[in-house]
DRENBA-58059 format. One record per residue: x, y, z of N, C-alpha, C, O, CB in turn. Coordinates in steps of 0.2 Angstrom, whole numbers, plus 5000, padded with zeros to 4 digits. Glycine has a CB too. Layout:
N
XYZXYZXYZXYZXYZ...
//
This chain:
403
503251504688503251464684503051394687503051394693503851454680502751344682502451274684503051234687503551224683502151244677503051214692503451164693503151074691502651044692503451164700503551054688503150974685503650914691504250924692503350944673503250874692503550834697503550764694504050724696503250844703503050744690502950694686503450664681503750704678502450704682503550584681504050554679504250584671504850594669503850484680503550584668503650594661503150644658502850634653503550544658503150714663502950774660502050744661501750784657503350794652501750714664501050704664500650764666500250784663500850644667500950784671500750834676500650884672500150924673501250844682501150904666501250974662500650974657500451024655502050974659500450914656500050914650499350914654498950954652500150844645499250884658498650914663498650984664498051014663498650884669499251014666499151094668498851114661498451154662499951124669498851104656498651144650497951154650497651204649498851114642497551104653496851104654496651144660496251194660496751034655497051124665496751144674497251204676497351214682496751064681497551234671497951294672497451334676497551344682498251324665497151354673496751414678496051384683495651424685496351454672496251334685495751304690496051294697496351244698495651234689495951334701496351334707495951284713496351274718496351404710495451244712495051184716494951144712494651154707494551194719495151074713494751014709495050944714495250944719495051004699494950914710494950834714495250784708495050784702493950794717495750734713495950694708496050604711496050594718496750734705496050574709496150494711496750474708496850454702495450444708497350464714497750434711497950364713498250354718498150474711497850314708497950234711498750224710499050244705497450174706498950194714499750164713500150234715500750234713499950144705500050284719500250354721501050354722501350404723499850384726501250284723502050284726502350334731502150334737502350304721502750384728503150424733502550494731502150484726504050444730502350564737502050584738502350664733502050714732501950574745502950654732503350694730503550674722503250704718503950694736504150634722504650624717504250574712503950524714505350604720504250584705503750564699502950564703502650514702504050494696502750604705502250624707501650644701501750704700502550674712501350624699500850664696500250704697499850734692500750654693500150694705499650734709499950804715499650824719499250674713500550814713500950834719500850924715500450964718502050794719501050934711501051004707500051024707499951074706501450984698499650994709499150994710498851024716498551074717499050944709499150974721499150974728499351044730499051084734499550924730499851054727500151124728499751204726499851254729500751124723499451194722498751234717498351244725498251294728498151164710498151184728497651204732497051124731496451124734497451294730497251074726496751034724496750974730497150984735496951004717496550944731496450884735496250814731495950824726496050894740496350764735496050704730496250634735496350644741496550694722496150564733496350524734496850474734496750444729496050504733497250464736497850424735497950354737498150344743498350454737497850324734497950224735498550214733498850224728497350164731498750174740499550144741499650094744499550104750500150194744499750034743499649964746500349964748500449924753499449894741500949984747501649984751501650024757501450084757502250004746501950004762501550044769502150094770502150144774501349974778502950084767503150144765503150204762503550254764503350124764502650214758502650254754501850274757501650334755502850234746501550234759500950254762501150314767500750364767500650194766501550304770501550344778501850414775501650464777502150304787502350394770502550464765502050514764502050584765502850444757501550464762501050524759500450554764500250614764500550474752500350484770499950534778500450594779500250634782499950474787501150594777501550654781501250704777500850744779502450644781501650704771501550754764500850774763500750834762501950724756500450734764499750744760499250754766498750704766499550674756499250804771498750794776498150814774497650794777498850824782497950844768497350854767496950814761496450834758497350934765497350744760496950714755496950664759497150664765497250704747496450624755496250564759496750494755496650464750495350554758497150494761497650414760497550344762497550344768498350414764497450294759497250254758497650194758497950194753496950264754497850134763498350104761498050024760497949984765498850114765497750014753497449964751497649964744498150014743496649974751497449924740497549914732496949884729496549844732498149874730496949914723496249914720496149864714496649834711496149994716495549844713495649764709494949774705494649824703495649694715494749714704493949704700493549674706492949654705493949654692493849654711493549614717493549634723494049664725493849544717493149624728493549644734493849574737493749524735493149674740494249594743494649534746495249554749495449604752494649484741495649484748496449504748496749464745496449404744496849514755497549484743497849434739498449454741498549484746497649444731499049424738499849434740500049484736500049464730500349384739500349534737500649574734501449574734501749554739500249624737501649604728502449574728502649644726502349674722502849504723503249654731503549724732504149714730504449664733503649754740504549744724505349744722505549784725505349844724505649744715506149764729506449814734506749854732507149834728506849794738506849924734507249964730507249974724507749974722507749964731506549984720506649974715506150034712506150064706506749904713505550034718504850074717504350044712503850064709504850154714504749964711504049924706503549894713503849894718504349844699503049884711502649844715502049804711501849834706502449884721501749754712501349714708500849644711501149604715501849684702500249654710500049574710500049534706499849484708499549574712500349534700500649494695501149454695501749464693500849534690501049384700501649334701502049334693502649344693501549254704501649324689502249324682502549364680503049344677502149304676502349414680502849484681503349504684503849534683502649534683503049474691503549504695504449434694505049444695503049514705504149384693504849324692504949344687505549364688504749234691504849374680505149404675505649464676506149474673504649424671505449504682505749554682506449524687507049544686505349614684506149474691506649464697507149414695507749404697506249434704506949384689507449334685507849384680508449374680507049274680507749444676508049474673508549524675509049534673507649504669508249544683508549604685509049584691509549614693508049674687508849524694509049494700508749534706509149544711509749494700508049564705507749614709507549554716507349494715507049654706507749614723507449564728506749574729506549624728507849584735506349534731505649534731505349524739505649484742505349484726504849554741504549544748503749524747503449574746504749614753503549474748502949464747502349474754502549444760502949404744501949484753501349504759500649524757500649564752501649564763500149504759499549504760499149564760499149584766499449474763498849594756498449664754497849674755497549624752498549694749497449714757496749714756496649734749497049764746496349764761495949714747495849734740494949754740494549724742496149664734495049824735494249834736494249864727494649894724494049904745493649864726493649904719493449964719493049984722493349884715493850004712493850094714493150084713493550084708494350164708492450084712491850094713491450104720491050134722491650044711491850044724491550044730492050094733491750114738491449974733492650114732492950174737492550254734492350294738494050174734492550254728491950304725491150324730490850364731491750264718491150264731490350254734490650284742490450344744489750144734490950254744491150294752491550344752491650354758491450244757491850374748492150434749492050494744492250554745492750424750491650484739491850534733490950574733490450544733492050494724490850634734490250664732490550724727490350784730489850684738490750724723491150804718491350774713491450714714491850854720491550804707491850784701492350754702492650774707491850834696492650714697493350694697493550724692493250714687493450634696494250764692494350804687494750754684494650744678494650874688495450714687495550664682495850594687495950594693496350704675495850544684496050474687496750454684496750444678495550414686497250434690497850424686497950354690497950354697498350484686498150294686498050234686498850204684499050204678497450214681499350184688500050154689499950104693500050114699500550194692499850044692500049984696500249924693499949874693499449964700500849934688501249894684500749824682501049764684501949884689500349834680500049764674499549764678499249724675500549674672499149784683498549784684498149824682497749844686498549784690498149854678497849904675497049914674496549954675498149914669497049824671496349814667496049804672495549844672496149744662496249764679495849744684495549804688495049784691496149694688495849864689495549924690494949964686494449994689496049944689495249954679494649984676493949934676493349954675494950004669494249884677493449844677493049824683492549794682493549784674493349854689493049844696492849934695492749944702493549814703492749984693492350054693491750044690491450014686492650104689491550094694490650104690490750174686490750224689489750124696490750154680490950204675490350274674490350334672491050164668489850224675489150274675489150324680489050384678488350224676489250304686488950364692489750414693489750464695488550314703490350374691490850414694491250434687491650394685491350374701491250484684491650484677492150524678492050584679491250504671492850504679493250564676493450584673493550544668493650574677493450664672493550684666494150674660494150684654493450754667494550644664495350634659495550564663495450554669496050714662495750514659495850464663496650444658496650444652495150394663497150424663497950424662498250354666498350354672498350504664498350294660498650244663499250224659499350234653498150184664499650194663500250154663500050124657499450094657500450104669500450114651500150064646500850024643500749984638499650114640501250024645501849984642502049924650501949934656502550064639502449874647502649834651503249874658503549934657503049764647503149844662503649894668504249914666504449864663503749874675504649944666505449974663505549944658506049904657506049964666504949954653505049934646504649984642504150014644504749854644504850004635504450034630503850024627503450064625504750034626503949944626503349904624502749884627502549844631503549854623502349934624501349914625501249844626501349794622500749944617500849844632500449784635499949774630499649824626500149794642499749724629499249684625498549694628498349644629499349604626498149734631497449754635496849764631496949784625497449814640496349754635495549754631495349834634494749844635494849674634495849884637495649944640495349984636494850004637496149974643495749994630495350044625494650024625494150044627495550034618494649964620493849954619493249964626492749994627493749844615493549944631493349934637493050014639492450024642494049914641493350064638493250124639492850174633492550224633493950144640492950114629492450164622491850154623491450194622492650124612491650094626490950064629490450114634489850124634491050004634491150134637490950194641490850274639490750324643491250194645490950264633491050334631491650374632491550434632490550364634492450344632493050364633493450354627493450304623493350324640493750414626494050404619494850424621495050464625493550454614495250374616496050384620496250444614496050454608496650294620496650474616496750534613497550564613497850614609496250574618497750524617498550534617499150484619498950454625498750594621499650464618500050394620500750434621501050454615500150314614500950464626501750504628502150444630502450434636501750574637502150404626502750334626502750294631502950234631503450354626502450324637502250294644501650284646501650244650502450314648501150324644500550324648499850314642500050294636500550394653499450314642498650334639498650374641498850394646498050294641498150424637497650464640496950464637496850464631497850534638496550464640495850454639495350514641495350534647495650384642494950534636494450604639493950554637494050504633494350684635493350584643492750594645492350614638492550664636492750644651491750584632491450604628491350684629491450734626490950554625490950684637490950754637491350834637491150884638490750754639492050804637492650854638492850834631493450844631493250854646492750814626493150794622493350854616493550834610492850734619493150924619493450964616494150984619494451034616492951004615494250964625494950964626495550934623496150934624494950954631495250884619495850844615496350894611496950864610495550784608496150964609496551004608497151024610497651054608496351034607497050994616497751014623498250964621498850984622497451014633498150904619498450854617498850844609499150784608498150814619498850884606498950894598499750894598499950854594498650984596500150924604500850924603501050894609500750904614501150974602501750864609502150864616502150904620501950954619502750854615502450884627502750944631503050984627503250954621503150924637503251034629503751094625504151144630504151154636503351144620504351174625504651254629504151304631504151334636505351304624503651314626503151334628502551324633502151374633503151344623502551254637502151244643502551284648502251294653502051154645503051314648503451364653503351334659502851344663503151444653503851284661503751234666504551214669505051224665503151174662504651194673505151184676505251104681504851084685505251254680505751064678505651014681505851004690506451024692505950964677505350984694505650984701506550974702506951004706505250934706506650924699507450894700507950964699508350984702507750814694507550994693507951064690507951124696508451154699507651094683507451124697507151174704507451164710507651214714506351174706507451104711507851074718508651084718508951104722507650994719508751074711509551104711509551164712509851184717510051094704509251204708509351274708509251294714509551344716509051314703508851274718508651294724509151304729509351354732508151244726509551224729510151204732510551234730510951264735510351144731510751254723511351294722511251354724511751384725511551304715510651384726510451464727510651464736510951514738509451484725510451394739510651414745511451404746511851444748510151354751511751344742512451374742512851414741513351424744512651354740512451474734512751534735512951584739513351634739512651544733512151574744512151634751512451594755512451614761511251664754512651524755513151504760513951514758514351504763512951414762514051534753514751564750514751624751515351654752514851544742514151664750514451724753514451744759514851784760514151764750513951714764514051724771514851694771515251724773513251674777514951644769515651594771516451674767516951684770515651484764516151704763516551744760516751794765517251814767516151774755516051824766516051884772516351854778516651894781515351924775516351804780516551784786517351774785517851784789516151704789517551754779518351754777518551814778518951824782518551734770518351874773518551924772518651954782519151984785518051964767518151954784518251974793518751914796518951934802517251984799518951864795519351824797520151874794520551894797519151724795520151874787520751904784520851964790521351974794520551934776520452004789520452074791520652074799520952124802519652104790520452024802520652014811521251994810521752014814520351964816521351944806522151914806522551974803523151964806522251834801522452014800522852084798523052114804523652144804522452124795522452114810522552164815522852134820523252154824521852194818522752064820523252014824523952034823524452054827523051934822524052024817524952024816525152094818525652104822525152014808524752154815524952214820525052204826525452234829524552274820524552164830524452184838525152144839525552174842523752154842525152084836525852044838526352054836526752014837525851984836526552104832527252154831527152214837527652224840527152194822526652224838526752304844526752264852527052284857525752354843526352204851526452174859526952134860526952094865525852144861527452134855528152084857528252084865528152044870528952114852528352144865528752174872528152144880528352114885528552294872527352144877527052144881526952054883526852034888526452174879527252024876527151954878527651924882527551884886527151914874528351954882528951954887528651964894528651924898529452004886528252024894527952044902527451994905527351984910527552134902527151974899526551934901526751854903526551824908526051924893527351844899527651774901528051774908527951724912528251764895528551834910528751834918527851844922527751804927529451904920527451884921526951884925526551814925526251804929526651934923526651774920526351714922526851674925526551624928526051684916527351674925527751624929527851674936528251654940528551604925527651724937527651754944526851714949526851684955527551844942526351724944525651704945525851634945525451614950525051724940526151584942526251504944526551504952526451454956526851464937527051554953527151544959526851564964526951534970527451564959526551614962526051624970525351574970525051564975525751724969525251544964524751494965525051434967524651394970524451474959525751424966525951344969526151364979526251324983526851304964526251414980526251444986525551464991525451454997526451504985524951474984524351474987524051384987523551374991523951534983524251344984523851274985524451244992524251214996523951214976525051274992525251244999524951275005525051245010525851245000524651325004524151355010523551315010523251305016523951435010523351305003522651275003522751195007522251175010522251264995523351165006523351105008523551095013523551035016523651075004523751145018523851155025523151165028522951135033524351215028522751215025522251225027521651145027521251125031522051285021521851135022521451075021521651025027521250995031521651045014522351035027522550995036522251005042522050965046523251005039522251065042521851105047521351095050521251095056521751155045520851095044520251075041520051015045519751015050520351055033520450955042520250905045520450885052520150835055520550875041520950925054521050915062520450945066520150925071521750965064520350985062519551045066518950985066518550965071519251135059518950955060518450915060518350855066517850835069518550885055519050825066519350765071519050795078518550775081520450755072519350865079519050895086518550915086518350945091519350955090518050915082517250935083517050865084516550855088516750995076517350815081516850745082517150745090516650735094517150665077517550735092517750745099517250765103516850745106518350775100517350825102516850885107516050845105515650815109516951015104515950845100515250795100515050755105514550755109515250745096515650715104515650655109515550665118515150635122516250625107516150725117516050755124515250775127514950765132516450825124515050815121514350845122513950785123513550785128514250885117513950745120513450695120513450655127512950635130513450655114514250635130514350635135513850665142513550645147514850635134514150735141513850785145513050785146512750795151514150855141512850775140511950775139511950715143511550715148511550765132512250665142512050595148511950625154511450635157512650525149512650645157512750655164512050705165511650695170513650695165511950755161511450805164510650785164510250815167511550875161510650725158509950685159510050645168509550645172509750615151510750625169510750585175510450635180509850625182511450575176510950685181510850745185510050775184509750795189511350805183509850765182509050785180508750765186508450795191508650745174508850675185508650635188508650625194508150605198508750605186509350645197509450655204509250735206509050745212510250645206509250785202509050835205508250835206508050865212509250885200507750815203507150785203507150745210506650745213507150745197507550705212507650655217507750715225507450705230508450605215508050745223508350795228507850845230507850865235508850835225507350875226506850905225506350885230506050915234506650915218506250815229505650775233506050785241505750805245505450675229506650775242507050765248507050835250506950845256507750725247507150895246507050945251506150965252505951015255507551015247505850935249504950955252505050915257504950955262504150935247505150845259505350815263505650855271505450845277505850775259506150875270506550925274506050985275505951005281507150945270505851015271505451075271504951055277504851085282505151105264504451005275503850985277504250975286503950995291503450905272504750935286504950915294505150975296505050975301505550865295505551025294505651085297505051135299504951165304506151125291504451135293503851145297503651135305503651175309503451115294503651055303503351045310503951045317503851045323502950955308504551055315505151085320504851145320504551165326505951085316504751185316504651265318504051255323504051295328504351315310503551235323502851225326503051205335502751235339502451155321503551155334503851125340504351175343504451175349504151035339504751225340505051295343504551335347504551345352505351355337504151345341503751395345503751375352503951415357502951405341503351315352503251285358503651285365503451305371503151225357504251265362504851275365505051355369505151365375505451255360504951385364504851455367504551475371504751505376504751485364503951465368503351475375503451445381503151465386502551455374503851395382504051345389504551405391504551445396504351245389505151415386505751455390505451525392505551545398506551475383504951555388504751605391504451595397504551635402504351625388504051535398503851515405504251505410504051525415503551465405504751475409505351455413505751535415505951535421505851405409505751575411506151635411505651685417505951715422506251665402505151675416504751725420504551695427504151725432504051765416504751615428504751585432505351585437505251595443504551535429506051595433506651615435506651685438506951705443507051595430506351715435506351805436505951825444506151865448505751845429505251765444505151775451505651745457505751755463504351745452506051685453506451655458506951715461507151725467506951585454507151745457507651795457507351845461507751875466507651825450506751865460506351925465506551905471506851935475505451945464506151845473506251815481506851795484506851795490505951755482507451785480508151775482508351845483508851865487508551745476508051885480508551955482508051975490508352005494508552025475507551955490507151965495507551935502507751955507506451945493507451875500508051845505508551855506508851825510508151805505508951895503509651915504509551975507509851985512510251915497509152015506508952085510508852055517509252075522508052125506508452005518508151985525508751975528508851995534507751925524509351925525509951895528510351955529510651955534510251835524510552015524510752055527510552115532510852145536510852075523509952105532509752145539509852105545510052135550508952165540509852045545509752005550510652015551510852045557509451925547511052005547511952015550511852095553512152105558512652005542511552135550511752195552511352225561511252275563511652245545511052165562510652175569511252145575511652105574509752115569510952185581511452165586511652095588512152085591511352185590511152065588511051985589511551965584512051935588510151935588511651965579512051915574512751955577513151905580511751905564513052025578513352035579513751995584514351965583513252075578513452005590513651965597513751885594514251865594513051985604513451865592513451805589513951775586514051715587513051795586514351825582514851825577515351845582515751795582514851865571515451875586516051885591516051825595516651805596516051955595515551795597515651735602515951665597516251615600514851725607515651675592516151615588516851625586517251575585515951605582516951675585517851715587518051685593518551655593517951815589517551695598518051665605518051615606518551585608517951675612517551585604517651495604518251465601518651425604516951445599518351505595518851455589519451495594519851455594518751475578519551525598520151555602520251505606520851475606520051635605519851485610519951445616519951375616520151335621519751455620519551355607519751285605519051265607519051205609520451245609518651295608517751265611517651265603517851305598517051335618517151185602516851175596516251245593515851265597516551115597516351255588515851295587515051255584515051205580516151345581514651295586513951265584513751295578514051345577513351275588513451265574513151285568512551345572512151375569512851205562
//
């Protein structure tokens, strides 16, 4: 079923002609929102592409996001190139270059207005720059600026098959007095329909389509409004969510029923659990005391470790000093070893001297023994025996003893 996004079902009328056309091309001047009240959204969803022209920055950025396959231009269309102050009536969807119309709307409805400059180009220039294919329809909604848009187009080289443009004063059913119809007639466009808001024109070469506009939009067009479709989609989602919630509720009811049974069965278990909880709390309290005690011991251990670390540092300093002294002692030992080595040489010399003296003494001992033998031999001789007796006689008579 066809989904209509347009404000006044303009897309339903166009779909009568293009229902079976999968690909096509459109130009939307004053595109506004890419979805809400859009004449081109339904065709974009079918696979069509086109050019969307929107001077209001907020709506231009929305178009850029929603219509990546389209060419979106943040400019305005007029009968000449340049720059002109643009009037945006905030929070209304209305905007125009027409200062007089803006002042009337502000005065009548107390609208807030924002004024800023906008770049203008002619529709003919835009088509020359970007279009190289047939234009299926041109839609114009520029709040009173439609005639200037029409005047700035090249109708001989770029001929939309259908032109629809807003024909009433903004927020009113009163038609605007313009020369648009006469101007388009000069380029072989025939006015074929007024839907209460828009005028529809057909190019002469497609005048056989005017039969599609003999009746207003009706039930036989087989369409649904986007708002209704959106509501149905929203309601469908709600119903699905309700079903899910109902299922969750039933599950909860079942679980609650089981819990009630378990509560009845586990009444005694509850008392046991309370007792166990109290017991566990007592154990936890004791454990906490042990933890506090251990924390205190750990703190003391840290303090002792700090002291030991200081002692280790002191010992390392002492060892370093001892190392220095050890090196000094090693040097001293080396000197002593050299001295001992020298003394060892002298000792060997002394040993040789002692050995020589011992040999000399040995020889002297031999000579001494020989003398003793000689003396002994002499004493044992008769002369020495008589001499000995003579000394004894002289001693008795008191005579001096000669040596």
